One Martini backbone bead per residue (centre of mass of N, CA, C, O) as a GRO file, in nm:
protein
  118
    1GLN     BB    1   2.025   4.602  -0.240
    2VAL     BB    2   2.069   4.725  -0.560
    3GLN     BB    3   2.223   4.584  -0.851
    4LEU     BB    4   2.380   4.718  -1.151
    5VAL     BB    5   2.479   4.569  -1.477
    6GLU     BB    6   2.648   4.668  -1.752
    7SER     BB    7   2.646   4.586  -2.112
    8GLY     BB    8   2.760   4.621  -2.472
    9GLY     BB    9   2.952   4.813  -2.537
   10GLY     BB   10   3.115   5.032  -2.794
   11LEU     BB   11   3.238   5.021  -3.121
   12VAL     BB   12   3.064   5.189  -3.395
   13GLN     BB   13   2.927   5.236  -3.685
   14PRO     BB   14   2.743   5.401  -3.873
   15GLY     BB   15   2.435   5.207  -3.873
   16GLY     BB   16   2.466   5.037  -3.645
   17SER     BB   17   2.468   4.786  -3.373
   18LEU     BB   18   2.337   4.748  -3.033
   19ARG     BB   19   2.333   4.561  -2.713
   20LEU     BB   20   2.210   4.628  -2.407
   21SER     BB   21   2.275   4.530  -2.063
   22CYS     BB   22   2.081   4.474  -1.748
   23VAL     BB   23   2.169   4.344  -1.437
   24ALA     BB   24   2.006   4.228  -1.162
   25SER     BB   25   2.043   4.104  -0.835
   26THR     BB   26   1.729   4.110  -0.843
   27SER     BB   27   1.389   4.090  -0.833
   28ILE     BB   28   1.241   4.414  -0.962
   29PHE     BB   29   1.017   4.469  -1.192
   30SER     BB   30   0.752   4.477  -1.000
   31ARG     BB   31   0.886   4.758  -0.837
   32HIS     BB   32   1.037   4.879  -1.101
   33ASP     BB   33   1.135   5.122  -1.287
   34MET     BB   34   1.297   5.139  -1.606
   35GLY     BB   35   1.617   5.276  -1.739
   36TRP     BB   36   1.775   5.458  -2.002
   37TYR     BB   37   2.076   5.639  -2.002
   38ARG     BB   38   2.262   5.941  -2.106
   39GLN     BB   39   2.615   6.080  -2.138
   40PRO     BB   40   2.756   6.308  -2.290
   41PRO     BB   41   3.008   6.495  -2.353
   42GLY     BB   42   2.947   6.776  -2.150
   43LYS     BB   43   2.672   6.655  -2.050
   44GLN     BB   44   2.374   6.565  -1.953
   45ARG     BB   45   2.169   6.351  -1.827
   46GLU     BB   46   1.944   6.127  -2.010
   47LEU     BB   47   1.648   6.005  -2.107
   48VAL     BB   48   1.574   5.742  -2.343
   49ALA     BB   49   1.439   5.487  -2.185
   50SER     BB   50   1.132   5.315  -2.075
   51ILE     BB   51   0.994   5.082  -1.818
   52THR     BB   52   0.736   4.953  -1.669
   53THR     BB   53   0.578   4.727  -1.471
   54GLY     BB   54   0.351   4.710  -1.716
   55GLY     BB   55   0.528   4.760  -2.002
   56ARG     BB   56   0.560   5.050  -2.056
   57THR     BB   57   0.683   5.261  -2.310
   58ASN     BB   58   0.955   5.509  -2.360
   59TYR     BB   59   1.076   5.786  -2.573
   60VAL     BB   60   1.291   5.972  -2.710
   61ASP     BB   61   1.281   6.127  -3.008
   62ALA     BB   62   1.583   6.059  -3.106
   63VAL     BB   63   1.504   5.718  -3.084
   64LYS     BB   64   1.268   5.674  -3.240
   65GLY     BB   65   1.274   5.368  -3.426
   66ARG     BB   66   1.573   5.256  -3.306
   67PHE     BB   67   1.489   5.194  -3.015
   68THR     BB   68   1.469   4.913  -2.766
   69ILE     BB   69   1.290   4.823  -2.486
   70SER     BB   70   1.348   4.544  -2.253
   71SER     BB   71   1.236   4.246  -2.066
   72ASP     BB   72   1.364   3.974  -1.840
   73ASN     BB   73   1.256   3.829  -1.564
   74ALA     BB   74   1.419   3.557  -1.550
   75LYS     BB   75   1.704   3.744  -1.585
   76ASN     BB   76   1.706   4.032  -1.469
   77THR     BB   77   1.672   4.193  -1.760
   78VAL     BB   78   1.770   4.478  -1.949
   79TYR     BB   79   1.720   4.621  -2.271
   80LEU     BB   80   1.906   4.785  -2.553
   81GLN     BB   81   1.815   4.836  -2.874
   82MET     BB   82   2.047   4.958  -3.127
   83ASN     BB   83   1.978   5.132  -3.421
   84SER     BB   84   2.100   5.337  -3.640
   85LEU     BB   85   2.356   5.467  -3.561
   86LYS     BB   86   2.492   5.772  -3.430
   87PRO     BB   87   2.720   5.996  -3.330
   88GLU     BB   88   2.507   6.130  -3.118
   89ASP     BB   89   2.504   5.850  -2.940
   90THR     BB   90   2.741   5.924  -2.795
   91ALA     BB   91   2.797   5.758  -2.474
   92VAL     BB   92   2.706   5.705  -2.153
   93TYR     BB   93   2.537   5.420  -2.036
   94TYR     BB   94   2.253   5.390  -1.815
   95CYS     BB   95   2.111   5.215  -1.554
   96GLY     BB   96   1.776   5.239  -1.407
   97ALA     BB   97   1.604   5.238  -1.082
   98ARG     BB   98   1.254   5.272  -0.957
   99LEU     BB   99   1.063   5.290  -0.708
  100ILE     BB  100   0.693   5.292  -0.695
  101TYR     BB  101   0.733   5.350  -0.385
  102VAL     BB  102   0.772   5.423  -0.086
  103PRO     BB  103   1.088   5.588  -0.113
  104PHE     BB  104   1.186   5.590  -0.416
  105ASN     BB  105   1.424   5.434  -0.492
  106SER     BB  106   1.752   5.461  -0.644
  107TYR     BB  107   1.939   5.309  -0.920
  108TRP     BB  108   2.278   5.239  -1.045
  109GLY     BB  109   2.499   5.199  -1.274
  110GLN     BB  110   2.830   5.233  -1.418
  111GLY     BB  111   2.836   5.200  -1.714
  112THR     BB  112   2.851   5.232  -2.084
  113GLN     BB  113   3.032   5.264  -2.370
  114VAL     BB  114   2.934   5.459  -2.662
  115THR     BB  115   3.073   5.450  -2.998
  116VAL     BB  116   3.018   5.656  -3.292
  117SER     BB  117   3.240   5.566  -3.561
  118SER     BB  118   3.462   5.578  -3.856
   0.00000   0.00000   0.00000
């Protein structure tokens, strides 16, 4: 069973930066695609950024050029560097992992709140 623990959320002013971290309980990056998701108040969860086992990254248009996803295999940690934050980035951010072969198990962290407000 994989456990994911996020940290790094908080309150930040517009234009500010935060770095989210997601620590996995075991070494999983060679077998799992990783992603950061967010769920704004009253809205559905959406994929924000992802990184494959091969290191390929992808971003939703709303965060391109501002957010960067990366991983540190030695630390079993995935990061989301968020710059130039906007009020519309306010959400609970979740880390997710998906096994790349059958049975394609998925795992979620508990979430971390990011609030962008002056």
